[in-house]
C-alpha positions as CSV (number, residue, x, y, z in Angstrom):
1,M,12.8,43.6,70.4
2,E,13.5,40.2,72.2
3,R,9.8,39.5,72.4
4,M,9.6,39.6,68.5
5,K,12.4,37.1,68.6
6,A,10.9,34.9,70.9
7,L,7.9,34.9,68.6
8,L,10.1,34.1,65.6
9,T,11.4,31.1,67.5
10,K,8.2,29.7,68.5
11,K,6.8,29.9,64.6
12,R,10.2,28.3,63.5
13,V,9.4,25.4,66.1
14,L,5.7,25.1,65.3
15,I,6.5,24.9,61.1
16,F,9.4,22.5,61.9
17,S,7.0,20.1,64.1
18,L,4.2,20.4,61.4
19,A,6.8,19.3,58.5
20,L,7.9,16.2,60.9
21,V,4.3,15.2,61.2
22,V,3.8,15.3,57.5
23,V,6.6,13.3,56.7
24,L,6.0,10.7,59.3
25,G,2.5,10.6,58.2
26,G,3.7,10.0,54.3
27,I,6.1,7.1,55.8
28,L,3.4,5.7,57.5
29,S,1.2,5.9,54.4
30,L,3.6,4.2,52.3
31,T,4.1,1.5,54.7
32,V,0.2,0.6,54.7
33,F,-0.2,1.0,51.0
34,R,3.0,-1.6,50.5
35,Q,1.2,-3.8,52.9
36,R,-2.0,-3.7,51.2
37,A,-0.5,-4.2,48.2
38,A,1.4,-7.2,49.3
39,A,-1.8,-8.8,50.6
40,S,-3.6,-7.6,47.5
41,E,-6.4,-10.2,46.2
42,F,-6.3,-11.3,42.6
43,F,-9.0,-11.8,40.0
44,T,-8.5,-14.9,37.8
45,A,-10.0,-16.4,35.3
46,T,-9.7,-20.2,34.0
47,V,-8.1,-21.3,30.7
48,D,-10.6,-23.6,28.9
49,R,-11.4,-24.7,25.7
50,G,-14.3,-23.7,23.0
51,P,-14.9,-22.0,19.8
52,V,-12.7,-18.8,18.8
53,R,-13.8,-17.0,15.6
54,N,-11.9,-14.1,13.9
55,V,-14.8,-11.9,12.6
56,V,-15.2,-8.9,10.3
57,N,-18.1,-7.0,11.1
58,A,-19.8,-4.7,8.4
59,T,-23.2,-3.2,7.5
60,G,-25.1,-3.2,4.1
61,T,-28.3,-3.0,2.2
62,V,-30.5,-5.7,1.0
63,Q,-31.1,-5.5,-2.8
64,A,-32.8,-7.4,-5.5
65,V,-30.4,-9.3,-7.8
66,V,-32.0,-7.2,-10.8
67,T,-33.9,-4.0,-10.4
68,V,-35.1,-2.5,-13.3
69,Q,-36.7,1.3,-13.6
70,V,-39.2,1.7,-15.9
71,G,-39.5,4.8,-17.7
72,S,-41.3,6.6,-20.8
73,Q,-39.6,7.9,-23.5
74,V,-42.3,10.3,-24.5
75,S,-44.0,12.9,-22.7
76,G,-47.8,13.1,-21.9
77,Q,-50.5,12.6,-19.4
78,I,-51.2,9.2,-18.1
79,Q,-54.3,8.0,-19.2
80,T,-54.6,4.6,-17.3
81,L,-52.5,2.6,-14.7
82,Y,-52.5,-1.4,-15.1
83,A,-50.0,-2.3,-12.1
84,D,-49.9,-1.0,-8.5
85,F,-47.2,-1.6,-5.7
86,N,-46.5,-5.3,-5.0
87,S,-48.3,-6.3,-8.3
88,V,-46.6,-9.4,-9.8
89,V,-46.1,-8.7,-13.4
90,K,-44.8,-10.7,-16.5
91,R,-42.4,-9.8,-19.3
92,G,-44.6,-7.7,-21.9
93,Q,-47.3,-7.2,-19.6
94,L,-49.1,-3.6,-20.0
95,L,-48.3,-1.5,-17.2
96,A,-49.7,2.1,-18.1
97,K,-50.9,4.1,-20.9
98,I,-50.0,7.6,-21.9
99,D,-52.8,9.9,-23.6
100,P,-52.1,8.7,-27.3
101,R,-54.1,11.5,-29.4
102,N,-51.3,13.9,-29.9
103,F,-49.1,10.9,-31.2
104,E,-52.2,9.9,-33.3
105,A,-52.4,12.9,-34.9
106,Q,-48.6,13.1,-35.6
107,L,-48.9,9.7,-37.1
108,E,-51.7,10.7,-39.5
109,N,-49.6,13.9,-40.4
110,A,-46.8,11.8,-41.2
111,R,-48.9,9.2,-43.4
112,A,-50.1,12.3,-45.3
113,N,-46.8,13.7,-46.2
114,L,-45.8,10.0,-47.1
115,A,-48.6,9.8,-49.5
116,A,-47.9,13.4,-50.9
117,A,-44.4,12.3,-51.5
118,E,-45.5,9.1,-53.4
119,A,-47.7,11.2,-55.5
120,R,-45.0,13.5,-56.3
121,V,-42.7,10.4,-57.4
122,R,-45.5,9.2,-59.8
123,T,-45.7,12.8,-61.5
124,V,-41.9,12.9,-61.8
125,E,-41.9,9.5,-63.4
126,A,-44.6,10.8,-65.8
127,E,-42.6,13.7,-66.8
128,L,-40.0,11.3,-67.5
129,N,-41.6,9.0,-69.8
130,T,-42.7,12.3,-71.8
131,Q,-39.1,13.5,-72.1
132,R,-38.1,10.0,-73.0
133,A,-40.8,10.1,-75.8
134,N,-39.6,13.6,-76.7
135,L,-35.9,12.1,-77.3
136,A,-37.2,9.5,-79.5
137,A,-38.8,12.1,-81.8
138,A,-35.5,14.3,-81.6
139,E,-33.4,11.4,-82.5
140,A,-35.9,10.8,-85.6
141,N,-35.6,14.4,-86.6
142,L,-32.0,14.2,-86.3
143,E,-32.0,10.9,-88.5
144,A,-34.1,12.7,-91.5
145,A,-31.6,15.8,-90.8
146,R,-28.7,13.8,-91.3
147,V,-30.1,12.1,-94.6
148,A,-30.9,15.4,-96.1
149,M,-27.7,16.6,-95.3
150,E,-25.7,13.5,-97.1
151,N,-28.0,14.2,-100.2
152,A,-27.4,17.7,-100.5
153,N,-23.6,17.4,-100.2
154,L,-23.8,14.6,-102.8
155,V,-25.5,16.8,-105.1
156,L,-23.3,19.5,-104.3
157,R,-20.2,17.3,-105.3
158,R,-21.9,16.3,-108.5
159,Y,-22.6,20.1,-109.6
160,T,-18.9,21.0,-108.7
161,E,-17.7,18.4,-111.2
162,L,-20.1,19.5,-113.8
163,A,-19.2,23.5,-113.1
164,Q,-15.5,22.6,-113.3
165,S,-16.1,21.2,-116.9
166,G,-18.3,24.3,-117.8
167,V,-21.4,22.3,-118.7
168,L,-23.4,23.6,-115.3
169,S,-23.7,27.1,-115.0
170,Q,-22.7,29.5,-112.2
171,N,-26.5,29.9,-110.8
172,E,-27.0,26.3,-110.3
173,Y,-24.1,25.6,-108.8
174,D,-24.6,28.4,-106.0
175,T,-28.2,26.9,-105.4
176,A,-26.9,23.6,-104.8
177,K,-24.2,25.0,-102.6
178,A,-27.0,26.9,-100.5
179,N,-29.0,23.8,-100.2
180,A,-26.2,21.7,-98.6
181,D,-25.2,24.4,-96.5
182,S,-29.0,24.6,-95.0
183,A,-29.2,20.6,-94.9
184,R,-26.1,20.7,-92.6
185,A,-27.4,23.6,-90.4
186,R,-30.7,21.6,-90.0
187,Y,-28.7,18.4,-88.9
188,N,-27.0,20.5,-86.2
189,Q,-30.3,21.8,-84.9
190,A,-31.4,18.3,-84.7
191,T,-28.4,17.4,-83.0
192,A,-28.8,20.3,-80.3
193,A,-32.5,19.2,-80.1
194,V,-31.3,15.9,-78.9
195,Q,-28.8,16.7,-76.5
196,Q,-31.3,19.2,-74.9
197,V,-34.0,16.6,-74.6
198,K,-31.2,14.2,-72.9
199,A,-30.1,17.1,-70.3
200,Q,-33.9,17.5,-69.4
201,I,-34.2,13.7,-68.9
202,R,-31.2,13.6,-66.8
203,A,-32.6,16.6,-64.6
204,T,-36.1,14.7,-64.4
205,E,-34.2,11.6,-63.4
206,A,-32.6,13.4,-60.5
207,Q,-35.8,14.9,-59.8
208,L,-37.2,11.6,-59.4
209,E,-34.3,10.3,-57.0
210,Q,-35.2,13.0,-55.0
211,A,-38.8,12.6,-54.8
212,K,-37.7,8.7,-54.0
213,A,-35.7,10.0,-51.0
214,Q,-38.4,12.3,-49.9
215,V,-40.9,9.1,-49.7
216,E,-38.2,7.2,-47.6
217,Q,-38.1,10.4,-45.3
218,A,-41.8,10.5,-45.1
219,R,-41.8,6.7,-44.5
220,A,-39.2,7.2,-41.7
221,E,-41.3,10.0,-40.1
222,V,-44.2,7.8,-40.2
223,N,-42.4,5.0,-38.2
224,R,-41.1,7.2,-35.9
225,A,-44.4,8.4,-35.3
226,Q,-45.7,4.8,-35.0
227,V,-42.9,4.1,-32.7
228,N,-43.7,7.3,-30.4
229,L,-47.3,6.1,-30.6
230,E,-46.3,2.6,-29.2
231,Y,-44.2,4.3,-26.6
232,T,-47.5,5.4,-25.0
233,N,-48.2,2.1,-24.0
234,I,-45.7,1.2,-21.1
235,Y,-44.8,-2.6,-20.8
236,S,-42.9,-4.6,-18.2
237,P,-39.1,-5.7,-19.5
238,V,-38.8,-8.3,-16.9
239,D,-40.8,-10.6,-14.8
240,G,-40.9,-9.5,-11.3
241,V,-42.8,-7.6,-8.8
242,V,-43.6,-3.7,-8.6
243,I,-41.7,-2.2,-5.6
244,S,-42.1,1.3,-6.7
245,R,-44.9,3.2,-8.4
246,N,-44.0,7.0,-8.9
247,V,-46.9,8.3,-11.1
248,D,-50.7,8.5,-10.9
249,V,-53.7,8.9,-13.5
250,G,-53.7,12.2,-14.7
251,Q,-50.2,13.0,-14.0
252,T,-48.0,14.6,-16.6
253,V,-44.9,13.1,-17.2
254,A,-42.2,15.0,-19.2
255,A,-39.3,13.0,-20.8
256,S,-36.7,16.0,-22.0
257,L,-33.1,15.0,-21.3
258,Q,-34.0,11.8,-19.1
259,A,-36.7,9.4,-19.2
260,P,-38.7,9.8,-16.1
261,T,-38.9,6.6,-13.9
262,L,-42.5,5.5,-13.7
263,F,-42.1,2.1,-12.0
264,V,-39.6,0.1,-10.3
265,I,-39.6,-3.5,-10.8
266,A,-37.5,-6.3,-8.9
267,N,-36.9,-9.1,-11.2
268,D,-36.7,-12.2,-8.4
269,L,-37.4,-11.6,-5.0
270,T,-36.4,-15.2,-4.0
271,K,-32.7,-14.3,-4.7
272,M,-31.4,-11.1,-2.9
273,Q,-28.1,-9.4,-2.7
274,V,-26.5,-7.5,0.3
275,H,-24.4,-4.8,-0.8
276,A,-22.0,-4.3,2.1
277,N,-19.4,-1.7,2.6
278,V,-16.1,-3.3,4.1
279,D,-13.2,-1.3,5.5
280,E,-9.7,-1.2,3.6
281,A,-8.3,-2.8,6.7
282,D,-10.4,-5.8,6.6
283,I,-10.6,-6.3,2.8
284,G,-7.6,-8.3,2.7
285,K,-9.0,-10.9,5.0
286,I,-12.1,-11.6,2.7
287,S,-12.5,-14.1,-0.1
288,E,-15.1,-15.9,-1.6
289,A,-14.8,-19.0,0.6
290,V,-15.3,-17.4,3.8
291,D,-18.7,-17.9,5.9
292,V,-20.9,-14.8,5.9
293,R,-24.0,-14.4,8.1
294,F,-26.3,-11.4,8.9
295,T,-29.1,-10.1,10.5
296,V,-31.7,-7.6,10.1
297,D,-33.7,-5.3,12.4
298,A,-37.2,-6.7,11.3
299,Y,-36.2,-10.6,12.4
300,P,-33.6,-10.1,15.0
301,N,-33.8,-13.7,16.2
302,D,-33.1,-14.9,12.3
303,T,-29.6,-15.4,11.2
304,F,-29.4,-15.5,7.3
305,V,-26.7,-17.2,5.5
306,G,-25.0,-15.8,2.3
307,R,-22.0,-16.0,0.3
308,I,-19.5,-13.5,-1.2
309,Q,-20.4,-13.3,-4.8
310,E,-18.0,-10.4,-5.9
311,I,-15.5,-8.3,-4.4
312,R,-15.6,-4.9,-6.5
313,L,-12.6,-2.9,-7.1
314,N,-14.2,0.4,-7.1
315,P,-13.2,2.3,-3.6
316,Q,-15.5,4.7,-1.7
317,T,-13.8,7.3,0.6
318,V,-16.2,8.9,3.2
319,Q,-14.5,11.3,5.4
320,N,-11.2,9.9,4.9
321,V,-12.5,6.3,5.6
322,V,-12.1,4.1,2.1
323,T,-14.4,1.1,1.8
324,Y,-15.0,-1.5,-1.0
325,S,-18.3,-2.7,-1.8
326,V,-18.7,-6.4,-1.3
327,I,-21.7,-8.3,-2.9
328,I,-23.2,-10.9,-0.9
329,A,-25.6,-13.6,-2.3
330,V,-28.4,-14.7,-0.2
331,E,-31.7,-17.1,-0.7
332,N,-34.8,-15.7,0.3
333,P,-37.6,-18.2,-0.2
334,D,-39.8,-16.7,2.6
335,L,-39.7,-13.2,1.1
336,K,-38.5,-12.1,4.6
337,L,-35.9,-10.1,3.1
338,K,-37.1,-6.7,1.7
339,P,-35.4,-4.3,-0.7
340,G,-33.8,-1.6,1.4
341,M,-33.3,-3.2,4.6
342,T,-30.1,-2.8,6.6
343,A,-28.2,-5.9,7.1
344,N,-25.7,-6.4,10.1
345,I,-23.0,-8.7,8.6
346,T,-20.6,-11.0,10.4
347,I,-17.9,-12.4,8.3
348,T,-16.1,-15.3,10.0
349,V,-12.5,-15.0,8.5
350,D,-11.4,-17.9,10.7
351,Q,-12.5,-20.1,13.3
352,R,-11.4,-22.7,15.8
353,E,-13.9,-25.2,17.0
354,D,-12.3,-26.7,20.1
355,A,-9.4,-24.3,20.9
356,L,-7.5,-23.8,24.0
357,R,-8.4,-20.2,25.0
358,V,-7.4,-17.5,27.5
359,P,-9.4,-14.2,28.1
360,N,-7.9,-11.0,26.6
361,A,-7.7,-9.6,29.9
362,A,-5.0,-11.9,31.0
363,L,-2.9,-10.7,28.3
364,R,-3.1,-7.2,29.3
365,Y,-2.4,-7.9,33.2
366,L,1.2,-6.7,34.7
367,P,1.8,-7.5,38.3
368,P,2.7,-4.4,40.4
369,G,6.5,-3.9,39.6
370,I,6.8,-5.7,36.2
371,T,7.9,-3.5,33.4
372,R,8.0,-4.0,29.7
373,E,11.4,-4.7,29.5
374,K,11.1,-7.4,32.1
375,V,8.3,-9.1,29.9
376,M,10.6,-9.1,26.9
377,E,13.4,-10.8,28.8
378,L,10.9,-13.5,30.0
379,L,9.9,-14.2,26.7
380,R,13.6,-14.7,25.4
381,Q,14.1,-17.3,28.2
382,G,14.2,-20.8,27.2
383,P,13.5,-22.5,23.8
384,P,11.5,-20.8,21.4
385,L,7.9,-21.8,21.1
386,R,6.7,-23.6,18.0
387,P,3.2,-24.9,16.9
388,P,2.6,-28.6,17.7
389,S,3.6,-30.7,14.7
390,P,0.5,-32.5,12.8
391,P,0.3,-36.4,13.3
392,E,2.4,-38.4,11.1
393,G,0.4,-39.2,7.8
394,K,-1.9,-36.2,8.3
395,P,-1.5,-33.0,6.5
396,G,-0.8,-29.9,8.7
397,P,-2.9,-26.8,8.9
398,A,-2.8,-24.7,5.8
399,P,-4.0,-21.2,6.5
400,S,-4.0,-20.3,2.8
401,V,-6.6,-23.2,2.0
402,E,-8.4,-23.5,5.2
403,K,-11.5,-21.5,3.8
404,A,-11.0,-22.8,0.3
405,A,-14.1,-23.7,-1.8
406,P,-15.9,-27.0,-0.8
407,S,-14.5,-28.9,-3.7
408,A,-10.8,-28.1,-2.4
409,R,-11.0,-28.2,1.1
410,G,-12.6,-31.7,1.6
411,E,-14.3,-32.3,5.1
412,R,-13.3,-30.6,8.6
413,A,-11.5,-32.1,10.9
414,P,-12.4,-31.8,14.6
415,G,-11.1,-28.3,16.0
416,G,-12.2,-26.5,12.9
417,R,-9.0,-27.4,10.6
418,P,-9.7,-28.7,7.2
419,Q,-8.9,-32.6,6.4
420,F,-7.9,-32.3,2.7
421,P,-8.6,-35.2,0.1
422,R,-6.2,-37.8,-0.1
423,E,-4.7,-36.6,-3.6
424,L,-3.3,-33.4,-1.5
425,D,-1.5,-36.0,0.9
426,R,1.3,-36.6,-1.8
427,T,4.6,-34.8,-1.2
428,P,7.0,-33.4,-3.8
429,A,9.5,-36.3,-2.3
430,E,7.3,-38.7,-4.5
431,I,8.2,-37.0,-8.0
432,P,10.2,-39.2,-10.0
433,G,13.6,-37.5,-11.2
434,L,14.0,-35.4,-8.3
435,S,17.6,-35.0,-6.5
436,P,17.6,-35.7,-2.7
437,E,18.3,-31.9,-2.2
438,A,15.6,-30.9,-4.5
439,A,13.2,-33.4,-3.0
440,A,14.0,-31.9,0.5
441,L,13.7,-28.4,-0.6
442,A,10.2,-29.3,-2.4
443,R,9.1,-30.8,1.4
444,Q,10.0,-27.6,3.3
445,L,8.4,-25.4,1.0
446,R,4.9,-27.3,1.6
447,D,5.4,-26.2,5.1
448,P,2.4,-23.7,5.9
449,N,4.1,-22.5,9.1
450,L,7.0,-20.9,7.3
451,T,7.7,-17.2,7.8
452,P,8.2,-14.7,4.9
453,E,11.8,-14.6,5.5
454,E,12.2,-18.3,5.5
455,R,10.2,-18.9,2.4
456,R,12.3,-16.1,0.5
457,A,15.4,-18.1,1.5
458,L,14.1,-21.7,0.2
459,L,12.9,-19.7,-3.0
460,E,16.8,-18.3,-3.3
461,K,17.9,-22.1,-2.8
462,L,15.2,-23.2,-5.8
463,R,16.6,-20.9,-8.1
464,A,20.0,-22.6,-7.6
465,L,18.6,-25.9,-9.0
466,P,18.7,-27.1,-12.5
467,E,15.9,-25.8,-14.6
468,A,14.5,-29.4,-15.2
469,E,14.1,-29.9,-11.4
470,R,12.7,-26.5,-11.1
471,Q,10.0,-27.2,-13.4
472,K,8.9,-30.5,-12.1
473,I,8.5,-28.8,-8.6
474,R,6.7,-26.0,-10.2
475,E,4.1,-28.3,-11.8
476,S,3.9,-30.4,-8.6
477,F,2.8,-27.5,-6.7
478,Q,0.4,-26.1,-9.7
479,R,-1.3,-29.9,-9.9
480,F,-1.7,-30.2,-6.3
481,R,-2.4,-27.1,-4.8
482,P,-5.8,-26.4,-3.5
483,E,-8.4,-24.4,-5.5
484,G,-8.0,-21.1,-4.8
485,G,-4.5,-21.3,-3.9
486,T,-1.5,-19.6,-5.3
487,P,1.2,-21.1,-7.4
488,L,4.7,-21.5,-6.1
489,A,6.1,-19.0,-8.2
490,A,4.9,-16.9,-11.1
491,P,6.8,-17.3,-14.4
492,A,9.1,-14.4,-15.1
493,Q,7.8,-11.6,-17.5
494,P,9.7,-9.8,-20.0
495,R,11.3,-6.4,-18.9
496,G,8.6,-3.7,-19.5
497,Q,5.5,-6.0,-19.5
498,R,2.9,-5.2,-17.4
499,G,0.0,-7.5,-16.3
500,P,-0.2,-11.1,-16.0
501,A,2.0,-13.3,-18.3
502,S,-0.4,-15.0,-20.4
503,S,-4.0,-13.0,-21.1
504,T,-6.7,-13.9,-23.4
505,T,-7.8,-11.3,-25.9
506,L,-11.1,-11.3,-27.4
507,A,-11.0,-11.9,-31.2
508,P,-13.2,-9.2,-33.4
509,G,-16.8,-10.0,-33.2
510,Q,-16.4,-12.0,-30.3
511,L,-18.8,-11.5,-27.4
512,W,-17.5,-10.8,-23.9
513,N,-18.5,-13.4,-21.7
514,P,-20.1,-11.9,-18.4
515,A,-18.9,-14.8,-16.2
516,E,-15.4,-14.4,-17.0
517,K,-14.5,-11.9,-13.8
518,L,-11.6,-11.6,-11.7
519,R,-11.9,-13.7,-8.8
520,F,-9.6,-13.4,-5.6
521,P,-7.6,-16.3,-4.3
522,T,-8.2,-17.3,-0.4
523,P,-5.8,-14.9,1.3
524,R,-2.8,-16.8,2.9
525,E,-2.0,-15.3,6.3
526,T,1.4,-15.6,7.3
527,N,2.9,-15.1,10.7
528,R,-0.5,-15.4,12.5
529,T,1.2,-16.8,15.6
530,R,2.9,-14.4,18.3
531,P,4.1,-14.9,21.6
532,A,3.1,-13.4,24.9
533,I,3.3,-13.9,28.7
534,V,0.4,-14.8,31.0
535,W,0.4,-14.9,35.0
536,V,-1.0,-17.6,37.2
537,L,-0.9,-18.3,41.2
538,N,1.4,-20.8,42.1
539,A,1.5,-22.4,45.4
540,Q,2.5,-19.4,47.3
541,K,-0.2,-17.1,45.8
542,K,2.2,-15.3,44.0
543,P,2.1,-14.1,40.3
544,E,4.1,-16.5,38.0
545,P,5.0,-15.9,34.2
546,R,4.2,-18.4,31.6
547,R,5.0,-18.2,28.0
548,V,2.5,-19.0,25.6
549,L,2.2,-18.8,21.6
550,L,-1.2,-17.2,20.6
551,G,-3.5,-17.5,17.4
552,I,-6.3,-16.0,16.3
553,T,-8.6,-13.9,18.7
554,D,-12.4,-12.8,18.8
555,G,-11.9,-9.7,20.8
556,V,-12.8,-11.6,24.4
557,N,-10.6,-14.9,23.8
558,T,-7.4,-15.8,22.1
559,E,-6.4,-19.0,21.0
560,V,-3.2,-20.6,22.6
561,I,-1.4,-22.7,20.1
562,A,1.4,-23.7,22.3
563,G,2.7,-22.7,25.7
564,E,3.0,-23.5,29.2
565,V,-0.6,-23.3,30.4
566,K,-3.1,-26.1,30.5
567,E,-6.8,-26.4,30.6
568,G,-8.4,-25.6,33.7
569,E,-5.4,-23.5,35.1
570,Q,-6.3,-20.1,36.6
571,V,-4.7,-17.1,35.0
572,I,-4.8,-13.5,36.7
573,I,-6.6,-11.1,35.0
574,G,-6.4,-8.2,37.7
575,D,-5.9,-7.4,41.0
576,T,-6.8,-4.8,44.0
577,S,-4.0,-2.8,43.9
578,Q,-4.5,-1.2,40.6
579,V,-6.9,1.7,41.6
580,P,-7.9,4.1,39.0
581,A,-5.2,7.1,38.3
582,P,-5.9,10.4,39.7
583,S,-7.0,13.0,37.5
584,Q,-4.5,16.1,36.6
585,S,-6.7,18.1,39.3
586,G,-5.6,15.7,41.9
587,T,-9.1,14.1,42.3
588,P,-9.9,10.6,41.2
589,S,-11.3,10.7,37.6
590,P,-14.8,9.3,37.3
591,F,-13.6,7.9,33.9
592,G,-10.5,6.3,35.6
593,R,-9.9,2.6,34.0
594,P,-11.6,-0.1,36.1
595,V,-10.0,-2.0,38.9
596,G,-8.3,-5.3,38.1
597,F,-7.7,-5.2,34.4
598,G,-3.9,-3.9,34.1
599,P,-2.6,-1.7,32.0
600,P,-4.4,-1.2,28.7
601,R,-1.3,-2.2,26.3
602,P,-0.6,-5.7,25.9
603,A,2.1,-7.8,27.3
604,G,5.0,-9.1,25.4
605,G,3.4,-8.8,21.8
606,G,0.1,-10.4,23.3
607,M,-1.8,-7.7,21.1
608,R,-5.5,-7.6,20.8
609,R,-6.2,-8.1,17.0
């Protein structure tokens, strides 16, 4: 029993010793790790100047501006082909011929039916002439019967007087009365004969109209047969190049519910279109004034320049991804671009040619021990950062017109910012008849760096001004705003009215103008600036925070609009203390985050755009 107690005591001492060794080893490891962290090596990058471009990437398909599918409206066997792939054709040129024998027989049959119908018309006309002659004879008989009836009535009246005076015998009176009745009957018979002939004439006239209608019907059949015969010749409807031929000689085409496509003709291959699919998250940045460039796999070293011609409103949803079709016009004088090529498109939304920039890795870096709350506290320290004011006498940057049409944006100043024409330099303070308060308010509304909240507050003040001053300010903004911009405030619409305040309706018979399409103005980007913290090495080789105000980014570098860093300074992008995090199994993960690039989330609002 004592021996077992001794063994248990020894085990307890051994377990306590092992636990003490583990604790001491942990403390020693933590001390060494802290010493290494204190002596960690930092990775830095230089703050420099260079171009920064905010772009939208998309893919599209190169197509001809006008592509015509030439089909056949009749069925038959292809007898001859007069065009092949890549054939240059002119409008009205014969492309193919379908066997016309069946349609020629149909035309001959239709012509024979027309001749029979015309003969029927002539026969009915002859019958009508005969019946008109019979009518004349019947009318003559009617006149003779009328004269005989009047004579018999006269004799009867005389005989009646004589019979009453007793001079005439009863027998002679009865004979005269019988003759009068007989004459009246013959007159009624002649009248009926005239009515009968007139009825026959009316029936014959109806038959004549029917025969004439049959002639028109037969003539229409002839015309249709003639048209079907002409359809056996397939002509080119436009000038262009045959890019597809879908039939061969001897092949039978069947035109039933739809016309089969025989040829596909591209109207003009020197002018092409790229049908791009742009994601809904990027469509708001795009307008007709942005710069568009693309490449194709056939010419990887060539960059093609295009312009946005149309942004179509028809959305397409594929696997819960909504895209919009953007039509890009491009010149193709060398015929390098061919229909069906895949275009890799880069749309430059905004750019700075000579911007102070920092790497995006510096915005993601956090020194050991620094939390997000500490970063937010550092951002709140000191006066708020503001973009630098433009030089006196020169207009400031206006995001809403920076990518406006060349006629409105003028020449570009150094740094990629537009230099507007002189007439755009006029301020609302020069408008005659404005009070000092209204002039100051209009000058503030001209500031392109206003936040949405500030602009709404100024518009509330504008509504408190007299109507005359509001109208002058509104007209000034509409007169001097760059092309493609937006007016200061849209006129109020009556309650319940939808759509634009003023619309143009087409009068009856007025043709629709294809050039009158909806145009999208250049989007006005507000609140594009954002504060962030970057870290630089001070004289003691320790990380020191610097506040910056960021602008656009290209995914690698971000523009610094204002802040506490200067060109040539070294910003920290990582250190050796940041090792890959272990996986759940306790072993280092082979897919861990690379050493020296800090947390993946941005610091202090320095979010990658």
